[in-house]
C-alpha positions as CSV (number, residue, x, y, z in Angstrom):
1,M,98.3,48.4,54.3
2,S,95.5,45.8,54.7
3,A,98.1,43.0,54.4
4,F,100.1,44.5,57.3
5,I,96.9,44.7,59.4
6,Q,96.1,41.3,58.6
7,Q,99.4,40.0,59.9
8,L,99.5,42.4,62.8
9,P,97.8,39.8,65.2
10,A,100.4,37.2,64.2
11,L,103.2,39.7,64.7
12,V,101.9,40.7,68.1
13,G,101.6,36.9,69.0
14,V,105.2,36.4,68.0
15,V,106.4,39.4,70.1
16,I,104.3,38.3,73.1
17,G,105.6,34.7,72.7
18,A,109.2,35.9,72.4
19,L,108.8,38.1,75.6
20,G,107.1,35.3,77.4
21,S,110.0,32.9,76.4
22,Y,112.6,35.5,77.5
23,W,110.8,35.9,80.9
24,A,110.6,32.3,81.5
25,V,114.3,31.7,80.5
26,A,115.5,34.7,82.7
27,R,113.4,33.5,85.6
28,G,114.7,30.0,85.3
29,E,118.3,31.3,85.2
30,R,117.7,33.4,88.3
31,V,116.3,30.4,90.2
32,R,119.2,28.1,89.0
33,F,121.7,30.8,90.0
34,R,120.1,31.3,93.4
35,R,120.1,27.5,93.9
36,E,123.7,27.1,92.8
37,R,124.8,30.0,95.1
38,E,123.0,28.4,98.1
39,A,124.7,25.1,97.3
40,R,128.1,26.7,97.2
41,W,127.5,28.4,100.5
42,E,126.2,25.1,102.1
43,E,129.3,23.4,100.9
44,R,131.5,26.2,102.3
45,R,129.8,26.1,105.7
46,L,130.1,22.3,105.9
47,S,133.9,22.8,105.2
48,V,134.1,25.4,107.9
49,Y,132.3,23.2,110.3
50,T,134.4,20.2,109.7
51,D,137.6,22.1,109.7
52,Y,136.7,23.6,113.0
53,A,135.7,20.3,114.5
54,R,138.9,18.7,113.3
55,A,141.0,21.4,114.9
56,L,139.1,21.1,118.1
57,K,139.3,17.2,118.1
58,K,143.2,17.6,117.7
59,S,143.3,19.6,120.9
60,V,141.0,17.2,122.6
61,T,143.2,14.2,121.6
62,L,146.2,15.9,123.0
63,T,144.4,16.4,126.3
64,Y,143.6,12.7,126.5
65,R,147.3,11.9,126.0
66,V,148.5,14.3,128.7
67,A,145.7,13.0,131.0
68,A,147.1,9.4,130.4
69,S,150.5,10.5,131.6
70,L,148.8,11.8,134.9
71,G,146.9,8.5,135.4
72,N,143.5,10.2,134.4
73,D,142.8,8.5,131.0
74,P,143.6,5.1,129.4
75,H,144.9,6.6,126.2
76,P,147.6,4.1,124.8
77,H,150.0,7.0,123.9
78,P,150.7,9.2,126.8
79,L,152.5,12.5,126.6
80,T,154.0,14.4,129.5
81,P,152.9,18.0,130.0
82,E,156.3,19.1,129.0
83,E,156.2,17.1,125.7
84,A,152.6,18.2,125.0
85,A,153.1,21.9,125.7
86,P,154.4,22.9,122.2
87,L,151.9,20.5,120.5
88,I,148.9,22.1,122.4
89,A,150.2,25.6,121.7
90,E,150.4,24.8,118.0
91,A,147.0,23.2,118.0
92,T,145.5,26.3,119.7
93,V,147.2,28.7,117.1
94,A,145.9,26.4,114.3
95,R,142.3,26.4,115.5
96,D,142.0,30.1,115.8
97,P,141.6,30.9,112.1
98,Y,138.9,28.3,111.8
99,G,137.1,29.8,114.8
100,E,137.2,33.2,113.1
101,T,135.8,31.6,109.7
102,L,133.1,29.9,111.9
103,L,132.1,33.2,113.4
104,L,132.0,34.7,109.8
105,L,130.0,31.9,108.0
106,G,128.4,29.8,110.8
107,D,124.7,29.8,111.8
108,P,124.4,31.5,115.3
109,E,123.2,28.3,116.9
110,V,126.3,26.4,115.5
111,V,128.6,29.2,116.8
112,T,127.0,28.9,120.2
113,K,127.4,25.2,120.4
114,A,131.0,25.5,119.2
115,R,131.7,28.0,122.0
116,E,130.3,25.6,124.5
117,W,132.4,22.8,123.2
118,V,135.6,24.9,123.2
119,A,134.9,26.2,126.7
120,T,135.0,22.7,128.0
121,L,138.2,22.0,126.1
122,L,139.7,25.0,127.7
123,E,138.7,23.7,131.1
124,M,140.3,20.4,130.3
125,E,143.6,22.1,129.4
126,A,143.4,24.0,132.6
127,F,142.8,20.8,134.5
128,L,146.0,19.3,132.9
129,R,148.2,22.5,133.4
130,E,147.4,22.2,137.0
131,R,148.7,18.5,136.8
132,T,145.5,17.3,138.5
133,E,145.5,13.5,139.2
134,N,141.7,12.8,139.6
135,P,140.2,10.3,137.2
136,R,136.6,10.9,138.4
137,A,136.9,14.6,137.7
138,W,138.6,13.9,134.3
139,Q,135.8,11.7,133.4
140,A,133.2,14.3,134.3
141,L,135.2,16.8,132.0
142,L,135.2,14.2,129.2
143,E,131.5,13.7,129.5
144,R,130.8,17.4,129.1
145,Q,133.3,17.6,126.3
146,R,131.4,14.8,124.5
147,S,128.1,16.4,125.2
148,G,129.4,19.7,123.8
149,R,130.7,18.0,120.6
150,E,127.3,16.2,120.3
151,G,125.5,19.5,120.6
152,Y,127.9,21.0,118.0
153,Y,127.3,18.3,115.5
154,A,123.5,18.3,116.1
155,A,123.4,22.0,115.4
156,V,125.5,21.6,112.2
157,R,123.2,18.8,111.0
158,K,120.2,21.1,111.7
159,D,121.7,24.1,109.9
160,L,122.7,21.9,106.9
161,A,119.3,19.8,106.9
162,L,121.4,16.6,107.3
163,P,119.9,13.4,108.9
164,P,120.8,12.6,112.5
165,G,124.2,11.0,112.9
166,H,126.0,8.6,115.2
167,S,126.7,9.8,118.7
168,A,130.4,8.4,118.4
169,R,130.3,7.0,121.9
170,W,131.8,3.6,122.3
171,P,133.2,1.9,125.4
172,V,136.9,1.9,126.2
173,L,139.0,0.3,129.0
174,P,138.4,1.6,132.5
175,V,141.0,4.1,133.9
176,P,143.2,2.5,136.6
177,G,142.1,3.8,140.0
178,S,138.6,4.7,138.8
179,T,135.3,3.0,139.8
180,G,136.0,0.3,137.1
181,E,133.2,1.7,135.0
182,P,134.3,1.9,131.4
183,G,134.4,5.4,129.9
184,N,133.8,6.5,126.4
185,R,136.5,7.5,124.0
186,V,136.1,10.1,121.2
């Protein structure tokens, strides 16, 4: 029995070492799992954010084209309201599921900024449904839409801890009949 008692401290040391090893590996696995899960959700949110922005941008581009047919915008590929109506309806239907996914997975600030951006888009569509021919009023709506988009992208970057990005504002040709000041496309 004395041999067993002499080896007992070594046996206790092995058991403690094994338990310590198990604890360290288990803790490391939990941390790795949590980090991977967070990375997957960040990737998913980025995908949701970009899908929503792409869907909104499609609608915005269609409004530019209709506005060009009314003389409000210099877009090089005008569409009459009649030609654009089914395309706008299709774009609206296509963006709704992205909006629902955004509500489900998006950061509250991003969702708020998305709502501001889409509210301006809805005003732009109403402006065109009324067949308004007013380049100055259109330019004011464009400025609000661009600010809404910038706010959305800034909120996305903040949520995903991304560095600041480009404002995406660059000059375009002036609208005929406007003050001659160049606007901004995009």
